[in-house]
TORVORO-9768 format. One record per residue (C-alpha): y, x, z negated. Coordinates in nm, 4 decimals. Layout:
+----------+----------+----------+
|       c2 |       c1 |       c3 |
+----------+----------+----------+
|        Y |        X |        Z |
...
+----------+----------+----------+
***
This chain:
+----------+----------+----------+
|       c2 |       c1 |       c3 |
+----------+----------+----------+
|   1.1556 |  -1.8906 |   0.5162 |
|   0.8564 |  -2.0042 |   0.7154 |
|   0.5316 |  -2.0681 |   0.5286 |
|   0.1659 |  -2.0943 |   0.6245 |
|  -0.0603 |  -2.2656 |   0.3700 |
|  -0.4382 |  -2.2911 |   0.3673 |
|  -0.5955 |  -2.6064 |   0.2282 |
|  -0.2795 |  -2.8087 |   0.2814 |
|  -0.4521 |  -3.1484 |   0.3001 |
|  -0.5438 |  -3.1841 |  -0.0675 |
|  -0.4786 |  -3.0619 |  -0.4188 |
|  -0.2360 |  -2.7763 |  -0.4759 |
|  -0.2105 |  -2.6945 |  -0.1056 |
|  -0.0972 |  -3.0490 |  -0.0318 |
|   0.1724 |  -3.0289 |  -0.2986 |
|   0.2953 |  -2.6909 |  -0.1720 |
|   0.3020 |  -2.8187 |   0.1846 |
|   0.4895 |  -3.1332 |   0.0787 |
|   0.7546 |  -2.9155 |  -0.0870 |
|   0.7715 |  -2.6195 |   0.1540 |
|   0.6505 |  -2.7508 |   0.4887 |
|   0.5357 |  -2.4880 |   0.7358 |
|   0.2146 |  -2.4226 |   0.9227 |
|  -0.0799 |  -2.6038 |   0.7644 |
|  -0.4338 |  -2.4696 |   0.7833 |
|  -0.7221 |  -2.6994 |   0.6907 |
|  -1.0772 |  -2.7745 |   0.8037 |
|  -0.9722 |  -3.1370 |   0.8527 |
|  -0.7545 |  -3.0201 |   1.1433 |
|  -1.0215 |  -2.7877 |   1.2798 |
|  -0.8549 |  -2.4779 |   1.1283 |
|  -1.1376 |  -2.3308 |   0.9237 |
|  -1.0507 |  -2.0379 |   0.6932 |
|  -1.3892 |  -1.8854 |   0.7722 |
|  -1.2819 |  -1.8656 |   1.1391 |
|  -0.9250 |  -1.7318 |   1.1319 |
|  -0.9362 |  -1.6071 |   1.4907 |
|  -0.8833 |  -1.9707 |   1.5980 |
|  -0.5431 |  -2.0077 |   1.4237 |
|  -0.4347 |  -1.6648 |   1.3010 |
|  -0.1536 |  -1.6026 |   1.5525 |
|   0.0375 |  -1.9125 |   1.4445 |
|  -0.0020 |  -1.8206 |   1.0768 |
|   0.1083 |  -1.4606 |   1.1323 |
|   0.4346 |  -1.5915 |   1.2768 |
|   0.5513 |  -1.6941 |   0.9278 |
|   0.7186 |  -1.5115 |   0.6380 |
|   0.4936 |  -1.6219 |   0.3536 |
|   0.1175 |  -1.6795 |   0.3685 |
|  -0.0180 |  -1.8930 |   0.0828 |
|  -0.3880 |  -1.8100 |   0.0550 |
|  -0.4881 |  -2.1265 |  -0.1301 |
|  -0.8095 |  -2.2773 |   0.0123 |
|  -1.1351 |  -2.1644 |  -0.1455 |
|  -1.4465 |  -2.0958 |   0.0623 |
|  -1.6502 |  -1.8079 |  -0.0756 |
|  -1.5075 |  -1.4664 |   0.0069 |
|  -1.2791 |  -1.6113 |   0.2776 |
|  -0.9687 |  -1.5657 |   0.0627 |
|  -1.0442 |  -1.1944 |   0.0283 |
|  -1.1020 |  -1.1701 |   0.4032 |
|  -0.7726 |  -1.3459 |   0.4780 |
|  -0.5865 |  -1.1213 |   0.2341 |
|  -0.7184 |  -0.8188 |   0.4207 |
|  -0.6301 |  -0.9597 |   0.7639 |
|  -0.2742 |  -1.0547 |   0.6669 |
|  -0.2181 |  -0.7313 |   0.4779 |
|  -0.3242 |  -0.5178 |   0.7748 |
|  -0.1085 |  -0.7189 |   1.0157 |
|   0.1972 |  -0.7296 |   0.7896 |
|   0.1854 |  -0.4003 |   0.5964 |
|   0.4961 |  -0.2637 |   0.7695 |
|   0.6850 |  -0.5935 |   0.7488 |
|   0.8838 |  -0.7508 |   0.4657 |
|   0.6561 |  -1.0499 |   0.4190 |
|   0.4709 |  -1.2069 |   0.1263 |
|   0.1072 |  -1.2975 |   0.0687 |
|   0.0503 |  -1.5414 |  -0.2186 |
|  -0.3084 |  -1.5537 |  -0.3394 |
|  -0.4221 |  -1.8491 |  -0.5469 |
|  -0.6864 |  -1.7274 |  -0.7869 |
|  -0.8360 |  -1.8782 |  -1.1013 |
|  -0.8548 |  -1.8089 |  -1.4726 |
|  -1.2297 |  -1.8498 |  -1.4232 |
|  -1.2349 |  -1.4949 |  -1.2852 |
|  -1.1696 |  -1.3596 |  -1.6352 |
|  -1.4301 |  -1.5552 |  -1.8290 |
|  -1.7866 |  -1.4599 |  -1.8942 |
|  -1.9485 |  -1.7758 |  -1.7650 |
|  -2.0649 |  -1.9352 |  -1.4443 |
|  -1.9789 |  -2.2839 |  -1.3263 |
|  -2.2784 |  -2.5126 |  -1.2958 |
|  -2.1305 |  -2.6541 |  -0.9758 |
|  -2.0714 |  -2.3197 |  -0.8053 |
|  -2.2326 |  -2.0114 |  -0.9552 |
|  -2.0359 |  -1.7731 |  -0.7330 |
|  -1.6856 |  -1.9154 |  -0.7844 |
|  -1.5819 |  -1.6747 |  -1.0654 |
|  -1.7207 |  -1.3802 |  -0.8682 |
|  -1.5245 |  -1.4746 |  -0.5556 |
|  -1.2028 |  -1.5181 |  -0.7551 |
|  -1.2517 |  -1.1873 |  -0.9419 |
|  -1.2937 |  -1.0164 |  -0.6040 |
|  -0.9638 |  -1.1681 |  -0.4919 |
|  -0.7933 |  -1.0459 |  -0.8105 |
|  -0.9291 |  -0.6933 |  -0.7627 |
|  -0.8226 |  -0.6828 |  -0.3990 |
|  -0.4716 |  -0.7949 |  -0.4985 |
|  -0.4422 |  -0.5217 |  -0.7607 |
|  -0.5519 |  -0.2557 |  -0.5126 |
|  -0.3081 |  -0.3719 |  -0.2453 |
|  -0.0195 |  -0.4077 |  -0.4912 |
|  -0.0589 |  -0.0365 |  -0.5648 |
|  -0.0256 |   0.0826 |  -0.2074 |
|   0.2794 |   0.2041 |  -0.0220 |
|   0.3539 |  -0.0999 |   0.1901 |
|   0.6391 |  -0.3357 |   0.2694 |
|   0.4271 |  -0.6482 |   0.2275 |
|   0.4416 |  -0.8123 |  -0.1125 |
|   0.1059 |  -0.9213 |  -0.2545 |
|   0.1389 |  -1.1851 |  -0.5242 |
|  -0.1594 |  -1.3013 |  -0.7311 |
|  -0.1446 |  -1.6336 |  -0.9149 |
|  -0.4245 |  -1.7301 |  -1.1523 |
|  -0.4414 |  -2.1006 |  -1.2233 |
|  -0.6203 |  -2.2810 |  -1.5051 |
|  -0.7443 |  -2.6376 |  -1.5059 |
|  -0.5538 |  -2.8396 |  -1.2517 |
|  -0.5783 |  -3.2055 |  -1.1553 |
|  -0.7396 |  -3.1626 |  -0.8137 |
|  -1.0524 |  -3.2948 |  -0.6392 |
|  -1.2256 |  -2.9599 |  -0.7041 |
|  -1.2041 |  -3.0048 |  -1.0839 |
|  -1.2469 |  -3.3824 |  -1.0977 |
|  -1.5808 |  -3.3636 |  -1.2804 |
|  -1.4353 |  -3.1670 |  -1.5724 |
|  -1.2762 |  -3.3494 |  -1.8640 |
|  -1.0495 |  -3.0721 |  -1.9937 |
|  -0.6732 |  -3.1266 |  -2.0029 |
|  -0.5313 |  -3.0375 |  -1.6616 |
|  -0.1986 |  -2.9292 |  -1.5197 |
|  -0.0389 |  -3.1361 |  -1.2450 |
|  -0.0252 |  -2.9913 |  -0.8960 |
|   0.3505 |  -3.0584 |  -0.8967 |
|   0.3987 |  -2.8340 |  -1.1995 |
|   0.1805 |  -2.5525 |  -1.0629 |
|   0.3498 |  -2.5702 |  -0.7208 |
|   0.6942 |  -2.5419 |  -0.8837 |
|   0.5818 |  -2.2317 |  -1.0751 |
|   0.4391 |  -2.0755 |  -0.7590 |
|   0.7662 |  -2.1334 |  -0.5746 |
|   0.9550 |  -1.9698 |  -0.8634 |
|   0.7257 |  -1.6662 |  -0.8368 |
|   0.7761 |  -1.6377 |  -0.4621 |
|   1.1526 |  -1.6422 |  -0.5155 |
|   1.1392 |  -1.3817 |  -0.7955 |
|   1.0658 |  -1.0554 |  -0.6129 |
|   0.9769 |  -0.8807 |  -0.9408 |
|   0.6661 |  -1.0910 |  -1.0042 |
|   0.3343 |  -0.9395 |  -0.8941 |
|   0.0889 |  -1.1495 |  -1.0919 |
|   0.1078 |  -1.4524 |  -1.3185 |
|  -0.1270 |  -1.6892 |  -1.4985 |
|  -0.0430 |  -2.0595 |  -1.5080 |
|  -0.2421 |  -2.2516 |  -1.7672 |
|  -0.5932 |  -2.1605 |  -1.8765 |
|  -0.9472 |  -2.2905 |  -1.8930 |
|  -0.9879 |  -2.2277 |  -2.2627 |
|  -1.3334 |  -2.1673 |  -2.4003 |
|  -1.5181 |  -2.3901 |  -2.1549 |
|  -1.8922 |  -2.3410 |  -2.1592 |
|  -2.1644 |  -2.4699 |  -1.9333 |
+----------+----------+----------+
***
């Protein structure tokens, strides 16, 4: 299988890319997820799109683009969401983060319930040892562990949604 992975230069995306290879998409390389028209053709020529990088509503936008392009094909879209979407709090660092992730979750649920060949997989992740969560002191999962679980989910065609870890009762 051929993979395309957003945010492949750090954190979970880096670990997935190290394990799976494929077409990497990252701002560092000039492939901005807010401007998919610059790289979309190369990414569409893969079997699995891992929608990992976070930048506002860009993950929801990419889910829509890939779904529309692939809906008659036997391909897979893996969306990396967050347990933060389910909690009633706002991060001090980014007030909109839980809202963006909840939007991604809702879009996944809607698309999973359509008559389409494309598989939409939603993975909610708790605290993970990445640069994005470096300021938090909670116990964190390793990116290696989370990547291995994601790969298991991609291989298991019966999985639609899974939660890996949690963020407990964190409060601002």
